[in-house]
C-alpha positions in Angstrom: 9.7 -1.1 -18.1 8.9 -1.0 -21.8 10.2 1.6 -24.3 8.4 4.9 -24.4 7.5 4.9 -28.1 4.0 6.3 -28.7 1.4 5.1 -31.2 1.1 7.4 -34.2 -2.4 9.0 -34.1 -4.3 9.7 -37.3 -4.4 13.5 -37.8 -7.7 15.0 -36.5 -8.9 11.6 -35.2 -10.9 11.2 -32.0 -10.8 8.3 -29.6 -8.4 9.2 -26.8 -9.1 7.6 -23.4 -7.5 8.9 -20.2 -7.7 6.3 -17.4 -7.3 7.4 -13.8 -6.2 5.4 -10.8 -5.2 6.4 -7.3 -2.1 4.3 -7.0 1.2 3.5 -8.6 -0.3 1.1 -11.2 2.2 -1.7 -10.4 0.3 -4.3 -8.4 -3.1 -3.2 -9.8 -3.8 -5.9 -12.3 -7.3 -4.5 -13.3 -6.1 -1.1 -14.5 -3.1 -2.7 -16.2 -5.4 -5.0 -18.2 -7.8 -2.2 -18.9 -5.1 0.0 -20.4 -3.5 -2.8 -22.4 -6.7 -4.2 -23.9 -8.2 -0.8 -24.7 -5.0 0.1 -26.6 -5.1 -3.2 -28.4 -8.6 -2.4 -29.4 -7.4 0.8 -31.1 -8.1 3.5 -28.6 -5.3 5.9 -27.8 -4.8 5.3 -24.0 -3.0 7.3 -21.4 -3.1 5.9 -17.8 -2.5 8.4 -15.1 -1.5 7.2 -11.6 0.1 8.5 -8.5 3.9 8.4 -8.2 5.1 6.6 -5.0 7.9 9.1 -4.6 8.5 12.7 -5.4 9.5 12.2 -9.1 7.0 11.6 -12.0 7.5 8.4 -13.9 6.6 7.1 -17.4 6.5 3.8 -19.1 4.3 1.7 -21.4 1.9 -1.2 -21.0 1.7 -2.6 -24.5 0.6 0.3 -26.6 -0.8 2.3 -23.6 1.2 5.1 -22.1 1.5 5.2 -18.3 2.3 8.4 -16.4 2.7 8.5 -12.7 2.2 12.0 -11.4 3.7 13.8 -8.5 0.8 14.5 -6.0 1.8 17.0 -3.3 -0.4 16.6 -0.2 -0.3 19.8 1.8 -4.0 19.5 2.6 -3.7 16.0 4.0 -3.4 17.8 7.3 -6.6 19.5 8.0 -6.7 23.2 8.8 -7.2 22.8 12.6 -4.0 20.6 12.7 -2.0 23.8 11.8 -3.5 25.8 14.7 -2.4 25.9 18.3 -4.8 24.8 21.1 -4.3 27.2 23.9 -7.5 26.1 25.7 -7.4 22.3 25.0 -3.6 21.9 25.6 -2.1 25.2 26.9 1.4 23.8 27.3 1.6 22.1 23.9 4.0 23.5 21.3 2.5 25.1 18.2 2.1 22.6 15.3 5.2 22.5 13.2 9.0 21.9 13.7 9.3 23.8 17.0 8.7 20.8 19.3 11.3 18.6 17.5 13.7 21.6 17.5 13.3 22.2 21.3 13.8 18.5 22.1 17.0 18.4 20.0 18.3 21.7 21.6 17.9 20.3 25.1 19.7 17.1 24.1 22.5 19.1 22.5 22.8 21.4 25.5 23.1 18.6 28.0 25.5 16.6 25.8 27.7 19.7 25.5 27.6 20.3 29.3 28.8 16.7 29.7 31.8 17.3 27.4 32.6 20.6 29.2 32.5 18.8 32.6 34.8 16.1 31.2 37.2 18.7 30.0 37.2 20.4 33.4 37.8 17.1 35.1 40.8 16.4 32.7 42.3 19.7 33.6 41.8 19.0 37.3 40.1 22.3 37.8 37.6 22.1 40.7 36.6 25.7 40.1 35.7 25.0 36.5 33.6 22.1 37.5 31.8 24.2 40.2 31.0 26.9 37.7 29.1 24.4 35.6 26.8 23.3 38.4 24.2 26.2 38.0 24.1 25.6 34.2 23.7 21.9 34.6 20.9 22.4 37.1 19.2 24.8 34.7 19.5 22.3 31.9 18.0 19.5 34.0 15.0 21.7 35.0 14.4 23.0 31.5 14.7 19.4 30.0 11.9 18.4 32.3 9.8 21.4 31.2 10.4 20.6 27.6 9.5 16.9 28.1 6.2 18.0 29.8 5.4 20.2 26.8 6.3 17.4 24.4 3.9 15.0 26.2 1.1 17.6 25.9 2.0 18.1 22.2 1.9 14.4 21.4 -1.3 13.9 23.4 -2.9 16.8 21.4 -1.8 15.2 18.1 -3.3 11.9 19.1 -6.6 13.6 20.1 -6.7 15.4 16.8 -6.2 12.0 14.9 -9.0 10.4 16.9 -11.3 13.4 16.8 -13.7 11.8 19.3 -14.0 14.7 21.7 -17.4 16.5 22.0 -15.9 19.6 20.2 -14.7 17.4 17.3 -18.0 15.7 16.9 -19.7 19.0 17.0 -17.6 20.5 14.3 -18.0 17.5 12.0 -21.8 17.6 12.5 -21.7 21.4 11.8 -20.0 21.0 8.5 -22.3 18.2 7.5 -25.4 20.3 8.3 -24.0 23.4 6.7 -22.6 22.0 3.5 -24.4 18.7 2.9 -22.6 16.6 0.1 -20.1 19.4 -0.4 -18.8 18.9 3.2 -16.1 16.5 1.9 -14.1 19.6 1.1 -13.8 20.4 4.8 -13.7 16.8 6.1 -11.0 15.5 3.7 -9.4 18.4 1.7 -6.7 15.9 0.3 -9.3 15.1 -2.3 -8.7 18.6 -3.7 -4.9 17.9 -3.7 -5.6 14.9 -6.0 -7.8 17.1 -8.3 -5.1 19.7 -8.6 -2.4 17.1 -9.5 -4.5 15.2 -12.0 -6.8 17.9 -13.3 -4.2 20.0 -15.1 -2.7 16.9 -16.9 -6.2 15.7 -18.0 -7.0 19.1 -19.4 -3.8 19.2 -21.4 -4.5 15.7 -22.8 -8.0 16.7 -24.0 -9.5 13.2 -23.8 -12.7 12.1 -25.4 -13.4 9.8 -22.6 -12.2 9.6 -19.0 -12.2 6.2 -17.2 -12.1 6.8 -13.5 -11.2 3.8 -11.4 -12.8 3.7 -7.9 -14.2 6.4 -5.7 -11.5 9.0 -5.3 -10.9 9.2 -9.0 -14.6 9.6 -9.7 -14.5 13.1 -8.4 -11.3 13.9 -10.3 -12.8 12.6 -13.5 -16.1 14.4 -12.9 -14.4 17.7 -12.2 -12.3 17.3 -15.4 -15.5 16.7 -17.3 -17.1 19.9 -15.9 -14.0 21.9 -16.8 -14.1 20.5 -20.4 -17.8 21.4 -20.6 -17.0 25.0 -19.6 -14.5 25.0 -22.4 -17.2 23.7 -24.9 -15.7 20.2 -25.1 -17.8 17.1 -24.7 -16.0 14.5 -22.6 -17.6 11.2 -21.5 -17.0 9.8 -18.1 -16.9 6.1 -17.2 -16.9 5.3 -13.5 -15.4 1.9 -12.7 -16.6 1.2 -9.1 -14.4 -1.5 -7.5 -16.2 -1.8 -4.2 -19.3 -0.7 -2.3 -17.9 2.3 -0.4 -20.3 2.3 2.6 -19.3 -1.3 3.2 -15.5 -1.1 3.2 -13.2 -1.2 6.2 -11.8 2.4 5.9 -8.3 2.6 4.6 -7.7 5.6 6.9 -8.7 5.4 10.6 -9.4 9.1 10.8 -13.1 9.4 11.7 -13.8 12.0 9.0 -12.2 10.0 6.2 -14.9 7.5 5.4 -17.7 10.1 5.8 -15.8 12.4 3.4 -15.3 9.7 0.8 -19.0 8.7 0.8 -20.1 12.3 0.4 -17.6 12.8 -2.4 -18.8 9.8 -4.2 -22.5 10.8 -3.8 -21.7 14.3 -5.1 -20.1 13.2 -8.3 -21.7 9.8 -9.3 -24.4 11.7 -11.2 -21.8 12.9 -13.8 -20.9 9.4 -14.9 -22.2 8.6 -18.4 -21.7 4.9 -17.8 -20.8 2.9 -14.7 -19.0 -0.4 -14.7 -18.3 -2.6 -11.7 -17.0 -6.0 -10.6 -20.0 -8.1 -9.7 -23.8 -8.2 -10.4 -24.6 -7.9 -6.7 -22.5 -4.7 -6.4 -24.1 -3.4 -9.6 -27.5 -3.6 -8.0 -26.4 -1.9 -4.8 -24.8 1.0 -6.8 -27.9 1.5 -8.9 -30.0 1.8 -5.8 -27.7 4.0 -3.8 -26.9 6.4 -6.5 -30.3 6.4 -8.3 -28.6 5.3 -11.6 -30.7 5.3 -14.7 -29.4 1.9 -15.7 -27.7 -1.0 -13.9 -23.9 -0.8 -14.1 -22.2 -3.1 -16.6 -20.3 -5.9 -14.9 -16.6 -6.2 -15.9 -15.1 -9.0 -13.9 -11.5 -8.8 -12.8 -10.7 -12.0 -14.5 -7.2 -13.1 -15.6 -5.9 -13.0 -19.1 -6.2 -16.3 -20.9 -3.2 -15.5 -23.1 0.0 -13.9 -22.0 1.1 -11.0 -24.2 4.0 -11.8 -26.6 6.5 -9.5 -24.8 6.0 -11.5 -21.5 5.5 -15.0 -22.9 9.2 -15.9 -22.8 9.7 -14.9 -19.2 10.3 -17.8 -16.9 7.6 -18.3 -14.2 8.9 -18.7 -10.7 8.4 -22.2 -9.1 6.1 -21.8 -6.1 7.2 -25.1 -4.6 10.8 -24.4 -5.1 10.4 -21.1 -3.3 8.7 -22.9 -0.4 11.5 -25.5 -0.4 9.2 -28.5 -0.8 8.7 -31.3 -3.4 5.8 -32.1 -5.6 4.3 -34.7 -3.2 4.0 -32.2 -0.2 0.4 -30.8 0.2 0.4 -27.1 -0.3 -2.3 -24.5 0.2 -2.0 -20.9 -1.1 -3.4 -17.5 -0.4 -2.6 -14.7 -3.0 -3.7 -11.1 -2.5 -4.0 -8.3 0.0 -3.0 -9.2 3.6 -4.9 -7.6 6.5 -6.7 -9.0 9.6 -10.1 -8.8 7.9 -8.8 -11.1 5.2 -8.8 -13.9 7.8 -5.4 -15.3 7.0 -4.9 -16.3 10.7 -7.2 -19.3 10.2 -4.7 -20.8 7.8 -2.0 -20.7 10.4 -4.2 -21.7 13.4 -5.3 -24.8 11.5 -1.9 -26.2 10.8 -1.5 -28.3 14.0 -4.7 -30.2 12.9 -3.5 -30.6 9.3 -0.2 -32.6 9.6 2.2 -32.2 6.6 0.2 -29.3 5.0 2.3 -26.2 4.0 0.9 -22.7 3.6 2.1 -20.1 1.1 1.1 -16.5 1.5 1.8 -14.5 -1.7 1.4 -10.9 -0.6 2.4 -7.4 -1.6 4.4 -6.6 1.5 5.9 -9.9 3.0 7.5 -7.9 5.8 4.4 -6.0 6.9 3.5 -6.0 10.6 0.5 -8.3 10.0 2.6 -10.9 8.2 5.2 -10.6 11.0 2.4 -11.3 13.5 1.3 -14.4 11.5 4.9 -15.7 11.4 5.2 -15.2 15.1 2.0 -17.1 15.7 3.4 -19.9 13.5 6.5 -20.1 15.7 4.3 -20.3 18.9 2.4 -23.2 17.4 5.6 -25.0 16.3 4.6 -24.9 12.6 6.9 -22.1 11.3 8.7 -24.5 8.9 5.4 -25.0 7.1 4.5 -21.3 6.6 6.1 -19.5 3.6 5.6 -15.8 3.0 6.4 -14.7 -0.6 6.2 -11.5 -2.7 3.9 -10.9 -5.6 4.8 -12.0 -9.1 3.7 -10.0 -12.1 0.0 -10.3 -12.8 0.6 -12.1 -16.1 2.4 -14.9 -14.2 0.0 -15.3 -11.3 -2.1 -18.2 -12.8 0.8 -20.5 -13.7 2.6 -19.6 -10.5 -0.4 -20.6 -8.3 -1.1 -23.8 -10.3 1.6 -25.6 -8.3 -0.5 -25.6 -5.2 -3.1 -28.2 -4.1 -5.8 -25.7 -3.3 -6.4 -22.0 -3.0 -7.9 -20.3 0.0 -10.2 -17.2 0.4 -10.8 -16.9 4.1 -12.2 -13.3 4.3 -14.4 -12.2 7.1 -18.0 -11.0 7.0 -17.7 -7.3 6.0 -20.5 -5.8 3.9 -18.1 -5.3 1.0 -16.8 -8.9 1.2 -20.3 -10.2 0.8 -20.9 -8.8 -2.6 -17.5 -9.3 -4.3 -16.1 -11.8 -6.8 -12.5 -10.9 -6.1 -9.6 -11.3 -8.4 -8.1 -14.3 -6.7 -11.4 -16.3 -7.2 -10.8 -16.2 -10.9 -7.0 -16.7 -10.7 -7.5 -19.8 -8.6 -10.1 -21.1 -11.1 -7.8 -20.6 -14.1 -5.0 -22.3 -12.1 -7.5 -25.2 -11.8 -7.2 -25.2 -8.0 -9.9 -26.6 -5.7 -11.1 -23.7 -3.5 -11.7 -23.3 0.2 -13.8 -20.2 0.6 -15.4 -18.6 3.7 -19.2 -18.3 3.6 -19.3 -14.8 2.4 -22.4 -14.4 0.2 -21.4 -14.0 -3.4 -18.2 -16.2 -3.5 -19.6 -18.8 -1.1 -22.7 -19.2 -3.3 -20.7 -19.3 -6.5 -18.3 -22.0 -5.2 -21.2 -24.1 -3.9 -23.1 -23.7 -7.2 -20.2 -24.7 -9.4 -18.8 -27.4 -7.1 -15.3 -26.1 -7.5 -14.6 -26.0 -3.8 -15.7 -26.2 -0.2 -17.3 -23.4 1.8 -16.5 -23.0 5.5 -17.8 -20.7 8.3 -15.7 -17.6 8.3 -13.1 -17.4 11.2 -14.0 -21.0 12.3 -10.8 -23.0 12.6 -12.6 -26.4 13.0 -14.8 -25.8 10.0 -11.8 -24.7 7.9 -10.0 -27.9 8.8 -13.0 -29.9 7.6 -13.1 -28.1 4.3 -9.3 -28.4 3.8 -9.4 -32.1 4.5 -12.3 -32.5 2.0 -10.4 -30.9 -1.0 -7.2 -32.7 -0.1 -9.0 -36.1 -0.1 -10.6 -35.7 -3.5 -8.8 -33.0 -5.5 -9.8 -34.3 -8.9 -13.5 -34.1 -7.9 -13.2 -30.3 -7.7 -10.7 -29.8 -10.5 -13.1 -31.7 -12.9 -15.5 -28.7 -12.7 -13.2 -26.6 -14.8 -13.6 -29.0 -17.7 -17.3 -27.9 -18.1 -17.6 -26.1 -21.5 -17.7 -22.3 -21.3 -17.0 -22.0 -17.5 -13.5 -20.7 -17.7 -14.1 -19.0 -21.0 -16.5 -16.5 -19.4 -14.0 -15.8 -16.7 -11.2 -14.4 -18.9 -10.1 -10.9 -19.3 -10.5 -11.1 -23.0 -14.3 -11.6 -22.6 -14.4 -8.8 -20.1 -12.3 -6.5 -22.3 -14.9 -7.0 -25.1 -17.6 -5.9 -22.7 -15.6 -2.8 -21.7 -14.9 -2.0 -25.3 -18.6 -2.0 -26.1 -19.2 0.6 -23.3 -16.6 2.9 -24.9 -18.0 2.4 -28.4 -21.5 3.2 -27.2 -20.4 6.5 -25.6 -18.2 7.5 -28.5 -20.2 6.1 -31.5 -18.5 8.4 -34.0 -15.0 8.0 -32.7 -12.2 7.0 -35.0 -9.7 4.7 -33.4 -6.4 6.5 -33.4 -4.3 3.6 -34.8 -5.0 0.2 -36.2 -6.4 -2.0 -33.5 -8.7 -4.9 -32.9 -11.6 -5.7 -30.7 -10.4 -8.2 -28.0 -11.4 -11.7 -28.8 -13.1 -14.0 -26.3 -10.8 -17.0 -25.6 -12.3 -20.1 -24.2 
């Protein structure tokens, strides 16, 4: 963490930007780069995120202030989850601590009876042991009764999570018909928890512009803008859409969650004064879905060409050393989110057909259940010694860290949102000058084929993946040579994207005075 000294604003100046993100900031390279570059360009920047624990946190990213807010979530449980269900599960305990308490009481009673029986046996008193028999029988019967009620309670909780019963489907349809776009309030009231936590702080900061990252923060930013308007303050709203919400694999399996997020996004997208996004394909989809007056501005999530001075001296971990292999051992790498839809299993399944090749997975949670599953499969195939699961490095070290590999892999499956994305690792691999092996998702597959920087394989097809991997290993310089083309990597730098984003801010705040001496980010080739 960096010291908390704040830039000194010019008295009476305008140009304060409040950025919103629905995470703990660490691990989100896009928002970190946004905050740093905007502050370098002279804007007064406060980045608000969500604290992972119960305590708020503060630090700095360059000249930008980061505040992680405590976000209580009492409404994460929907109202019906607090009510009993006498008709659906008459023996279930009422929601709350009672079920756990009754279970513990029965365990404690039987444990105490065991000790009392042991004491009676030690005293050699047959009468004392006999007196305990009725109570022991009662405890046995009541324990079975409590276990029956606990099973009903647990079954009810699972049904309420699935919400696939006819009554559940009816109530969801009822709220959709009755409230339309506003039904998100009933379907996922946690969105109101977020607004309560962030909204008060945004109002206190009195920003000139709110930059809302992704769909949940869009509503928070729009509601803050409406509150400012009611107080006769003009606040501009930039919505940075990271993905096409209808096409994502839902983060939350609750059947109402995805419906609620889509309604929430549709309800508040009209309040955005400008929209930015991560690819041209996504920009077109957003313009059509939300009826936008202009196509969103594309701000690619490209890596920084230059490391900031405070991080330049930090040693970069050696990828090959962490894998325990030498420079002559072939190594493939995947860096990014780890989930089944990311297709990482193809990299493990292919290893018996790729003798000598090692695989490095650089992921946020190396000990997650999914990574444990992949490690287990590697052991079954007899290739565990060639699979290495490593944690993230700081975003400013990613490119030099990955450069030690022989090729980078993007094996994602065909999900609607995957078809339209140019994801971060695509650009990170490019700046690391790695040949690519990319699944045939639309946007990235077409880009890799057009530039010649890698091979495209059929998603989730082990045999075709093996073909692609062998091709890049056979002629790596053929693919690396693409990066020597003038201007290719230059357009894929964060410095170039930061200049585009800065132009969006300047257009919305034409009379703004930057709050301290800054510079417009330069494009580095």
